[in-house]
C-alpha positions as CSV (number, residue, x, y, z in Angstrom):
1,M,-45.4,33.8,6.2
2,K,-48.5,31.7,6.9
3,S,-49.2,29.7,10.0
4,F,-51.2,26.4,9.6
5,I,-52.6,24.6,12.5
6,F,-53.5,20.9,12.0
7,A,-56.5,19.6,13.9
8,T,-55.9,17.5,16.9
9,L,-55.9,13.9,15.6
10,P,-54.1,10.6,15.9
11,I,-51.2,10.7,13.5
12,F,-48.4,8.2,12.7
13,V,-45.2,10.2,12.1
14,A,-42.9,8.3,9.8
15,V,-45.3,5.5,9.1
16,S,-45.9,4.2,5.5
17,V,-49.5,5.1,5.4
18,A,-51.6,7.7,3.7
19,F,-53.4,10.4,5.6
20,R,-55.2,13.6,4.8
21,V,-54.5,17.0,6.5
22,D,-56.8,20.0,6.3
23,C,-54.9,23.2,6.8
24,L,-56.6,26.5,7.7
25,A,-54.4,29.6,7.3
26,Q,-54.7,32.6,9.6
27,D,-55.9,34.7,6.7
28,G,-58.8,32.3,6.3
29,S,-57.6,30.5,3.2
30,H,-58.0,26.7,3.2
31,C,-55.9,23.9,1.6
32,V,-55.9,20.2,1.7
33,F,-53.1,17.8,1.0
34,M,-52.6,14.0,1.4
35,A,-49.3,12.3,2.3
36,R,-49.0,8.7,1.3
37,N,-45.5,8.0,2.3
38,A,-44.7,9.3,5.8
39,Y,-42.0,7.3,7.4
40,I,-42.1,4.7,10.2
41,E,-41.1,5.7,13.7
42,R,-43.6,6.8,16.4
43,K,-47.3,7.3,17.0
44,Y,-48.6,10.5,18.5
45,E,-52.1,10.2,20.0
46,G,-54.1,13.4,20.4
47,A,-51.2,15.6,19.6
48,L,-51.4,19.1,18.2
49,I,-49.6,19.3,14.9
50,A,-48.4,22.8,13.9
51,C,-46.9,23.8,10.6
52,D,-45.4,27.2,9.9
53,G,-45.0,27.9,6.2
54,T,-41.7,29.6,5.3
55,N,-42.7,30.7,1.8
56,D,-45.9,32.1,0.4
57,W,-48.1,29.2,-0.7
58,G,-48.8,30.5,-4.1
59,H,-45.5,32.2,-5.0
60,G,-41.8,31.6,-4.8
61,G,-42.0,28.0,-5.9
62,G,-43.2,26.3,-2.8
63,V,-43.6,26.1,1.0
64,A,-41.6,24.4,3.7
65,F,-43.6,23.3,6.8
66,S,-41.9,23.1,10.1
67,I,-43.6,20.1,11.8
68,K,-44.1,20.2,15.5
69,V,-45.8,17.7,17.8
70,G,-46.9,17.7,21.4
71,H,-49.2,19.9,23.4
72,S,-49.8,23.4,22.2
73,N,-48.0,24.9,25.2
74,N,-44.9,22.8,24.6
75,P,-44.6,21.6,21.0
76,R,-41.4,19.8,19.8
77,N,-40.0,20.3,16.3
78,I,-39.5,17.0,14.4
79,G,-38.5,18.3,11.0
80,E,-39.6,20.0,7.9
81,L,-41.9,19.1,5.1
82,P,-40.9,20.9,1.9
83,I,-43.7,21.2,-0.7
84,V,-42.7,22.5,-4.1
85,L,-44.1,22.9,-7.6
86,T,-43.9,19.7,-9.6
87,D,-40.8,19.3,-11.8
88,Q,-41.8,17.6,-15.0
89,S,-38.6,15.5,-14.8
90,T,-39.6,14.1,-11.4
91,S,-40.2,10.4,-11.4
92,F,-43.2,9.1,-9.5
93,S,-42.8,5.4,-10.2
94,T,-43.5,3.5,-7.0
95,P,-40.8,0.9,-6.0
96,L,-41.5,-2.2,-4.0
97,V,-41.5,-1.4,-0.4
98,D,-39.3,-4.3,0.7
99,S,-35.8,-5.6,0.5
100,F,-36.0,-6.4,-3.2
101,F,-36.1,-2.7,-4.1
102,T,-32.3,-2.8,-3.4
103,F,-31.8,-5.5,-6.1
104,S,-34.1,-4.3,-8.9
105,G,-33.3,-0.7,-8.2
106,A,-30.4,1.3,-6.9
107,S,-27.8,-1.3,-6.1
108,A,-27.9,-3.0,-9.6
109,R,-28.0,0.4,-11.4
110,W,-25.1,1.8,-9.4
111,L,-23.0,-1.3,-10.0
112,K,-23.8,-1.4,-13.7
113,Q,-23.1,2.3,-14.1
114,C,-19.7,1.9,-12.5
115,L,-18.7,-1.2,-14.5
116,E,-19.7,0.3,-17.8
117,N,-18.8,4.0,-17.4
118,H,-16.1,4.5,-14.8
119,P,-12.7,3.9,-16.4
120,R,-10.9,5.2,-13.3
121,C,-12.6,2.5,-11.2
122,T,-11.7,-0.2,-13.8
123,E,-8.1,1.0,-13.8
124,A,-8.0,1.0,-10.0
125,A,-9.4,-2.5,-9.8
126,C,-6.5,-3.7,-12.0
127,M,-4.1,-2.6,-9.3
128,G,-5.1,-5.6,-7.2
129,V,-2.6,-8.4,-7.4
130,G,-3.8,-10.9,-4.8
131,R,-6.1,-13.8,-5.4
132,P,-8.3,-15.8,-3.1
133,S,-7.5,-19.5,-2.4
134,R,-11.1,-20.3,-1.8
135,L,-14.5,-18.8,-2.6
136,M,-18.1,-19.6,-1.7
137,D,-20.3,-20.8,-4.5
138,V,-23.7,-19.3,-3.6
139,G,-25.7,-22.0,-5.3
140,D,-29.0,-21.1,-6.9
141,D,-32.7,-20.8,-6.0
142,N,-33.6,-24.2,-7.4
143,G,-32.3,-26.3,-4.5
144,V,-28.6,-26.1,-5.0
145,D,-27.0,-25.0,-1.6
146,P,-23.8,-22.9,-1.2
147,K,-20.5,-24.6,-0.8
148,I,-16.8,-23.7,-0.4
149,V,-14.7,-24.1,-3.6
150,L,-10.9,-24.4,-3.7
151,M,-9.4,-22.2,-6.5
152,D,-7.0,-23.5,-9.0
153,S,-3.9,-21.3,-8.6
154,S,-2.8,-21.9,-12.2
155,K,-6.0,-20.2,-13.5
156,P,-7.4,-16.7,-13.0
157,P,-10.1,-16.7,-10.4
158,P,-13.8,-16.2,-11.5
159,V,-15.4,-12.8,-11.0
160,Y,-16.4,-12.6,-7.3
161,L,-17.8,-10.3,-4.6
162,T,-16.5,-9.8,-1.1
163,L,-18.3,-9.3,2.2
164,S,-17.3,-6.7,4.8
165,H,-18.9,-7.3,8.2
166,C,-18.5,-7.1,11.9
167,W,-17.8,-10.4,13.7
168,G,-18.7,-8.8,17.0
169,G,-17.7,-11.8,19.1
170,A,-20.8,-13.7,17.8
171,K,-20.6,-17.5,17.5
172,I,-20.8,-18.2,13.8
173,L,-20.1,-21.0,11.3
174,R,-16.4,-21.0,10.5
175,L,-14.2,-23.1,8.2
176,L,-12.1,-25.5,10.3
177,M,-9.9,-28.4,9.7
178,E,-12.7,-30.7,11.1
179,N,-15.5,-29.4,8.8
180,I,-13.6,-28.5,5.6
181,D,-14.6,-31.7,3.8
182,R,-18.3,-31.1,4.7
183,L,-18.4,-27.4,3.8
184,T,-16.8,-28.1,0.4
185,K,-19.7,-30.3,-0.5
186,R,-22.7,-28.3,1.0
187,I,-23.5,-25.6,3.5
188,A,-27.0,-25.7,4.8
189,I,-28.5,-22.2,4.7
190,H,-29.9,-22.5,8.2
191,E,-26.3,-22.9,9.6
192,L,-25.4,-19.4,8.4
193,P,-25.9,-16.2,10.4
194,K,-28.3,-13.5,8.9
195,T,-25.5,-11.3,7.5
196,F,-24.1,-14.3,5.5
197,R,-27.6,-15.3,4.2
198,D,-28.3,-11.7,3.1
199,A,-24.9,-11.5,1.4
200,I,-25.7,-14.7,-0.6
201,T,-29.1,-13.3,-1.6
202,I,-27.5,-10.1,-2.8
203,T,-24.8,-12.0,-4.7
204,K,-27.5,-14.0,-6.6
205,R,-29.7,-11.0,-7.3
206,L,-26.8,-9.0,-8.7
207,G,-26.0,-11.8,-11.0
208,Y,-22.8,-13.3,-9.5
209,Q,-22.0,-16.8,-8.5
210,Y,-19.2,-16.4,-6.0
211,I,-18.5,-14.4,-2.9
212,W,-15.5,-14.3,-0.5
213,I,-16.3,-14.4,3.3
214,D,-13.3,-14.3,5.6
215,S,-14.6,-16.8,8.2
216,L,-15.6,-19.4,5.6
217,C,-12.7,-18.9,3.1
218,I,-9.8,-19.1,5.5
219,I,-9.2,-22.1,7.7
220,Q,-9.7,-20.5,11.1
221,D,-7.8,-23.0,13.2
222,S,-4.8,-23.3,10.8
223,P,-2.1,-20.7,11.7
224,E,-0.4,-21.3,8.4
225,D,-3.5,-20.9,6.2
226,W,-4.4,-17.8,8.2
227,R,-0.9,-16.3,7.8
228,I,-0.9,-16.8,4.0
229,N,-4.4,-15.4,3.4
230,A,-4.1,-12.5,5.9
231,A,-1.0,-11.2,4.1
232,V,-3.0,-10.8,0.9
233,M,-6.5,-10.0,2.4
234,G,-6.4,-6.4,1.2
235,E,-5.6,-7.5,-2.3
236,I,-8.5,-10.1,-2.2
237,Y,-10.8,-7.1,-1.7
238,A,-9.0,-5.1,-4.4
239,G,-9.6,-7.9,-6.9
240,S,-13.4,-8.2,-6.2
241,A,-16.0,-6.8,-8.5
242,C,-17.8,-5.2,-5.5
243,T,-17.8,-5.4,-1.8
244,V,-21.1,-6.0,0.1
245,A,-20.8,-4.1,3.4
246,A,-23.2,-4.8,6.3
247,L,-22.8,-1.2,7.6
248,T,-24.9,-1.1,10.8
249,A,-25.0,-4.8,11.9
250,R,-22.9,-5.1,15.1
251,N,-22.4,-8.8,14.6
252,A,-23.3,-11.5,12.1
253,H,-26.7,-12.1,13.7
254,D,-27.7,-8.5,14.3
255,G,-29.8,-7.3,11.5
256,G,-27.6,-8.4,8.6
257,C,-27.9,-6.4,5.5
258,F,-31.7,-6.0,5.6
259,F,-33.1,-4.6,8.8
260,E,-36.8,-5.4,9.2
261,N,-39.0,-2.4,9.6
262,A,-36.0,0.0,9.8
263,R,-36.0,1.6,6.3
264,N,-38.5,2.4,3.6
265,P,-37.3,3.3,0.1
266,L,-40.5,5.5,-0.2
267,F,-39.0,7.9,2.3
268,F,-36.5,9.1,-0.3
269,R,-39.1,9.4,-3.1
270,P,-41.2,12.5,-4.0
271,C,-44.8,12.3,-3.1
272,R,-47.4,14.0,-5.4
273,L,-50.0,16.1,-3.5
274,S,-51.8,17.4,-6.6
275,P,-51.0,17.9,-10.3
276,N,-48.9,20.9,-9.4
277,W,-47.5,20.2,-5.9
278,I,-45.2,17.5,-4.5
279,V,-43.5,16.7,-1.2
280,K,-39.8,16.4,-1.9
281,G,-37.9,13.2,-1.2
282,N,-35.5,13.4,1.8
283,Q,-31.9,14.0,0.7
284,Y,-30.5,14.5,4.1
285,I,-31.1,11.2,5.9
286,G,-28.6,8.7,4.7
287,T,-25.1,7.2,5.1
288,D,-22.2,9.5,5.9
289,L,-19.1,8.0,4.2
290,R,-16.5,10.3,5.7
291,L,-13.7,8.9,7.8
292,P,-14.5,9.0,11.5
293,S,-13.3,12.1,13.3
294,P,-13.7,13.7,16.8
295,S,-17.0,15.2,15.6
296,L,-18.2,12.2,13.6
297,S,-18.8,8.9,15.3
298,P,-18.1,5.8,13.2
299,L,-20.9,3.5,12.1
300,P,-20.6,-0.1,13.6
301,L,-18.8,-1.6,10.5
302,H,-16.2,1.2,10.6
303,T,-15.3,0.5,14.2
304,R,-13.6,-2.7,13.0
305,A,-9.9,-2.2,12.1
306,W,-9.8,-4.8,9.3
307,V,-12.5,-2.8,7.4
308,A,-10.1,0.1,6.7
309,Q,-8.2,-1.8,4.0
310,E,-11.3,-3.6,2.9
311,R,-12.9,-0.2,2.2
312,L,-9.9,1.6,0.7
313,L,-8.6,-1.2,-1.6
314,G,-12.0,-2.5,-2.8
315,P,-12.9,-0.7,-6.0
316,R,-16.6,-0.6,-5.3
317,T,-18.7,-0.9,-2.1
318,L,-22.4,-1.3,-1.6
319,Y,-23.4,-0.4,1.9
320,Y,-26.5,-2.0,3.4
321,G,-27.7,-0.3,6.7
322,S,-30.6,0.4,8.9
323,N,-30.9,3.9,7.4
324,G,-30.8,2.9,3.8
325,L,-28.5,1.9,0.9
326,A,-25.3,3.7,-0.2
327,W,-22.7,3.3,-2.9
328,E,-19.0,4.3,-2.9
329,C,-16.5,3.8,-5.7
330,G,-13.4,5.5,-7.0
331,T,-15.5,8.0,-9.0
332,C,-18.5,8.9,-7.0
333,S,-20.7,8.3,-4.0
334,A,-24.5,7.9,-3.8
335,T,-27.4,7.2,-1.4
336,E,-31.0,6.6,-1.8
337,G,-31.6,10.3,-1.1
338,V,-29.1,11.2,-3.8
339,P,-29.5,8.3,-6.2
340,N,-27.7,9.8,-9.2
341,G,-24.5,10.1,-7.2
342,E,-22.1,12.9,-6.7
343,V,-18.3,13.4,-6.7
344,S,-17.6,13.3,-3.0
345,R,-14.8,15.3,-1.4
346,F,-15.2,13.1,1.7
347,S,-14.8,9.6,0.3
348,P,-11.6,8.1,1.5
349,K,-11.9,5.4,-1.3
350,A,-12.1,8.1,-4.0
351,S,-9.3,10.1,-2.5
352,F,-7.0,7.0,-2.2
353,F,-7.7,5.8,-5.7
354,A,-7.2,9.2,-7.2
355,I,-3.8,9.7,-5.5
356,M,-2.6,6.1,-6.2
357,L,-3.4,6.5,-9.9
358,K,-1.6,9.8,-10.1
359,V,1.5,8.3,-8.3
360,T,1.4,5.1,-10.5
361,G,1.1,7.3,-13.6
362,S,4.1,9.4,-12.6
363,R,6.2,6.3,-12.0
364,T,9.8,7.5,-11.3
365,N,9.0,11.2,-11.6
366,I,6.6,11.7,-8.7
367,S,6.4,15.4,-7.7
368,D,7.0,16.5,-4.1
369,E,3.5,18.0,-4.0
370,L,1.9,14.6,-4.9
371,L,4.0,12.8,-2.3
372,E,2.9,15.4,0.4
373,E,-0.7,14.9,-0.7
374,L,-0.3,11.1,-0.3
375,Y,1.4,11.5,3.1
376,E,-1.4,13.7,4.4
377,L,-4.0,11.2,3.3
378,W,-2.0,8.4,4.9
379,T,-2.0,10.4,8.2
380,D,-5.8,10.7,8.0
381,I,-6.1,6.9,7.4
382,Q,-3.7,6.2,10.3
383,I,-5.6,8.3,12.7
384,A,-9.0,6.8,11.7
385,Y,-7.6,3.3,11.7
386,S,-5.9,3.5,15.1
387,R,-9.3,4.2,16.8
388,C,-10.8,1.0,15.5
389,A,-11.1,-2.2,17.5
390,L,-9.3,-5.5,17.0
391,T,-10.3,-8.8,18.6
392,Y,-6.6,-9.7,18.7
393,F,-4.2,-6.8,19.1
394,D,-1.6,-9.0,17.4
395,D,-3.3,-8.0,14.1
396,R,-2.6,-4.3,14.6
397,L,-0.2,-4.1,11.6
398,V,-1.4,-7.0,9.5
399,A,-4.9,-5.6,9.3
400,I,-3.6,-2.5,7.5
401,T,-0.7,-4.1,5.6
402,G,-2.6,-4.1,2.3
403,V,-2.7,-0.3,2.3
404,I,0.9,-0.1,3.4
405,K,2.1,-2.4,0.6
406,R,0.1,-0.5,-2.0
407,I,1.9,2.7,-0.9
408,E,5.3,1.0,-0.8
409,T,4.8,-0.5,-4.3
410,S,3.7,2.9,-5.8
411,T,6.2,5.2,-4.1
412,G,9.2,3.1,-3.2
413,W,8.8,4.2,0.4
414,Q,9.8,1.6,3.0
415,S,7.6,0.8,6.0
416,M,9.2,0.2,9.4
417,W,6.5,-1.2,11.7
418,G,3.9,1.3,10.3
419,M,6.4,4.2,10.1
420,W,7.9,5.5,6.8
421,R,11.7,5.3,6.7
422,E,11.7,8.3,4.3
423,R,9.8,10.4,6.9
424,I,10.9,8.8,10.1
425,L,11.6,12.0,12.0
426,I,8.1,13.5,11.6
427,D,6.5,10.1,12.0
428,L,8.2,9.7,15.4
429,L,6.2,12.6,16.8
430,W,2.9,10.8,17.2
431,F,0.9,10.8,20.4
432,V,-2.1,9.0,21.8
433,E,-5.4,10.9,22.4
434,E,-5.5,9.6,25.9
435,P,-2.7,7.7,27.8
436,S,-3.3,4.1,26.9
437,R,-1.6,0.7,27.2
438,R,0.8,-1.5,25.3
439,P,-1.1,-4.8,25.2
440,Q,0.9,-8.1,25.5
441,T,1.0,-10.0,22.3
442,K,1.9,-13.6,21.5
443,E,4.7,-12.6,19.2
444,Y,6.8,-9.4,18.9
445,L,4.6,-6.7,17.4
446,A,6.5,-3.4,17.2
447,P,9.2,-1.3,18.8
448,T,8.2,1.3,21.4
449,W,8.8,4.2,18.9
450,S,6.1,2.8,16.6
451,W,2.4,3.8,17.1
452,A,1.4,0.2,16.2
453,G,2.3,-1.1,19.7
454,V,0.0,1.3,21.6
455,E,-3.7,0.9,21.9
456,G,-5.9,3.9,21.2
457,R,-6.4,6.7,18.8
458,V,-3.1,8.1,17.5
459,M,-2.6,11.8,16.5
460,M,0.3,13.6,14.9
461,A,2.1,16.4,16.7
462,I,3.1,18.1,13.5
463,G,1.0,18.5,10.3
464,G,1.6,20.0,6.9
465,G,4.4,17.7,6.1
466,G,6.7,19.4,8.6
467,K,6.8,22.7,6.9
468,G,8.4,25.4,9.1
469,C,10.4,22.8,11.0
470,Q,14.1,22.9,11.8
471,W,15.1,19.3,12.3
472,T,17.4,19.0,15.2
473,A,17.9,15.2,14.9
474,E,19.3,13.0,12.2
475,F,18.2,9.5,11.3
476,V,21.3,7.3,11.0
477,V,20.0,3.7,10.4
478,G,17.2,1.4,11.3
479,G,16.2,-2.3,11.1
480,K,16.2,-5.4,13.2
481,L,18.5,-6.5,16.0
482,Q,19.7,-10.1,16.2
483,D,16.8,-11.0,18.5
484,G,14.3,-9.6,16.0
485,R,13.4,-6.4,17.8
486,G,13.1,-3.3,15.7
487,Y,15.5,-0.4,16.3
488,I,16.5,3.0,15.0
489,R,19.7,4.9,15.6
490,L,19.4,8.7,15.8
491,K,21.9,11.5,16.2
492,A,20.2,13.9,18.6
493,M,20.7,16.2,21.6
494,S,19.7,14.6,24.8
495,R,18.9,16.0,28.3
496,P,18.1,14.3,31.6
497,V,14.8,15.0,33.4
498,V,12.7,13.6,36.2
499,L,9.0,13.1,36.5
500,T,7.3,15.4,39.1
501,A,4.3,14.5,41.2
502,Q,2.3,16.8,39.0
503,G,3.2,14.8,35.9
504,K,5.6,17.4,34.5
505,L,9.2,16.8,33.4
506,N,11.7,18.7,35.6
507,P,15.1,19.3,34.2
508,G,16.4,20.2,37.7
509,L,17.0,16.5,38.6
510,G,15.6,16.9,42.1
511,R,16.2,20.6,42.5
512,R,13.0,22.7,42.5
513,A,12.6,24.4,39.1
514,P,10.3,27.3,38.3
515,T,7.1,26.2,36.5
516,W,8.2,27.9,33.3
517,E,11.2,25.6,33.2
518,E,9.2,22.4,33.5
519,V,8.3,20.6,30.3
520,D,4.9,19.5,29.2
521,W,4.5,16.1,27.6
522,E,2.1,13.6,26.3
523,P,2.7,10.1,27.9
524,D,1.9,7.0,25.9
525,E,0.8,5.1,29.0
526,P,-0.7,6.2,32.3
527,L,1.8,7.9,34.6
528,E,1.4,5.2,37.2
529,K,3.5,3.0,34.9
530,I,6.5,5.4,35.5
531,D,8.4,5.6,38.8
532,L,8.6,9.1,40.3
533,G,12.2,10.3,40.5
534,C,13.3,7.9,37.8
535,E,15.7,9.6,35.4
536,L,14.3,10.0,32.0
537,R,15.9,11.5,28.9
538,C,14.4,14.0,26.4
539,L,15.7,13.7,22.8
540,S,15.2,16.8,20.6
541,I,13.7,16.0,17.2
542,T,12.6,19.4,15.8
543,R,11.9,23.0,16.3
544,V,8.7,24.5,14.9
545,L,9.8,28.0,14.0
546,E,7.6,31.0,14.9
547,Y,4.9,28.6,16.2
548,F,2.3,31.3,16.9
549,G,3.1,33.5,13.9
550,P,5.8,35.8,12.6
551,G,8.1,37.0,15.3
552,T,6.9,34.5,18.0
553,P,9.1,31.9,19.7
554,S,9.6,28.4,18.3
555,F,8.4,25.2,19.9
556,E,10.9,22.4,20.7
557,M,9.5,18.9,20.2
558,G,10.9,15.5,20.8
559,L,10.8,12.1,22.5
560,V,10.7,11.3,26.2
561,T,12.7,8.1,26.8
562,R,14.3,5.9,29.5
563,L,16.9,3.2,29.5
564,A,15.5,0.0,28.2
565,D,17.3,-2.5,30.4
566,K,20.4,-2.4,32.6
567,N,21.7,-5.4,30.6
568,R,21.3,-3.6,27.3
569,D,23.6,-0.7,27.6
570,G,22.5,2.5,25.9
571,E,19.2,1.2,24.4
572,L,16.3,3.6,25.1
573,V,12.5,2.9,25.0
574,R,10.0,5.6,24.2
575,L,7.6,6.9,26.9
576,G,5.9,9.8,25.0
577,V,6.4,13.2,23.3
578,F,7.5,16.5,24.9
579,R,7.0,20.0,23.8
580,Q,8.4,23.3,25.2
581,L,8.1,26.9,24.0
582,R,11.6,28.3,23.4
583,E,11.6,31.4,25.6
584,A,13.6,32.3,28.7
585,K,15.3,29.1,30.0
586,T,14.8,26.1,27.8
587,L,15.9,22.4,27.9
588,F,18.2,22.7,24.9
589,P,20.6,25.4,23.7
590,D,20.4,27.2,20.4
591,S,23.4,25.3,19.1
592,L,23.1,21.8,17.8
593,D,26.7,20.9,18.5
594,D,26.3,18.5,21.3
595,A,24.2,15.9,19.5
596,T,25.1,12.3,20.2
597,E,23.9,8.9,18.9
598,A,21.0,7.1,20.6
599,I,19.4,3.7,19.9
600,L,15.7,3.4,20.3
601,V,14.0,0.0,20.6
């Protein structure tokens, strides 16, 4: 391995400038290379730049330099510079280093490729059944301004794009009863926030005339217009040719789709050093399209709950962010670093479309394996969605209703406030990552047994579709009471417990119990909301057999409840989920004979 020491010199790391570096190897050999497309970030004055070659310069196909900056006694590694032999197929055409690269280059090519060569995406797009009541006509570059156009419901809508963005609490132009006449005649460009202006520019450059933007195509101060359009919003995205997504803008004024001085397409391009040597383009800096998880923080756009169905139901999405451009459709994903695309195992859009097309194709003969695959994907969607933010918590269900309706239509399943009737027992065993709250809403939102009524990230206590479970409860019936509240009636074993000062559930009802007899649980809300000594009831739902492996005890799991109201005899409200290892003394006997009916609201 050779060690190269760069001379002390002012150097702009990640700046789009050319510079020359003379390298002197320890064996006395000397080489020179010039980099014309380093990327913009920071200036290091008088720093010592050290590069350690990981391959022999003249053999093995190339060399990777580990680039370090700082003083010689304390250098900091800032990355690697791979230099390899020139591949004759490598393209060295230089794109424009500005926003228009996204139009004449990758974005238009990705969209054209999908429209012409992805039959699965075309088939998936045909699944959309909703239509917008209004669209924005983006005008042209010859003095015709944008305007809002009312659609004729008797005719198919024109081909249109959709915008996915973060409102972020910003004050923006909205369609209101008082300005609807004016905005259907003309919208002055300067009235629009940056994200909207950028979306209009993208629409024109991609060759389209219309785009749907929520705040300008729904009358924001008309509850009736909002209710009608919110119910079909997911299908509006499903019916669009492509969704333009402002990925890293935190609100409509923050950066928009094009961030000034934040990205440079040259960063992803190969750089020729000599006829035989090149610096490879960066394939590792780009947009991560996976669903957010505990180890993967969401990008700003994906913190917004409404975006979940916009992303899943829209057949194609172009992401514009501060770290570059990305593409996602039902067939593949691509970034500027991987411009030719790849079939992504981590794309929720591709996974959702693939399963939906299989289910739709199977019609009445859907296999159990396919239904399990769909349910597992729904669980992932539910977990990712529940961590997202809503301006109004009243929208907790309506913001994901497009995805729910698509699953209902394809499978025949029935949703009960975000829970599947056909899988209600396993669905009941959700819990929140941290005890949260049940926000007050203007109208009734959901029963206490539904995850939809609790703020915060929801997890499932049982995975794998409930394999290995012995169900100790039975679902009897569910629906709405006369006052509109949701309910379910279960047949299940029930045991009284009290809450201890340590937050445990004590089955001794005031008598001190050994710690092994106390029951662990996951409360939905902070313990301060529950009175100590108040009698609670545990309902057994399932036993997970041989939880830790063959020959080990099973785990009992179920719901922790209390009486709903003294005036509503027998109704129970959910407080959380309990679990207890079935060894020594347990809460419930082996026999299931003493199960009784209970009503949860």
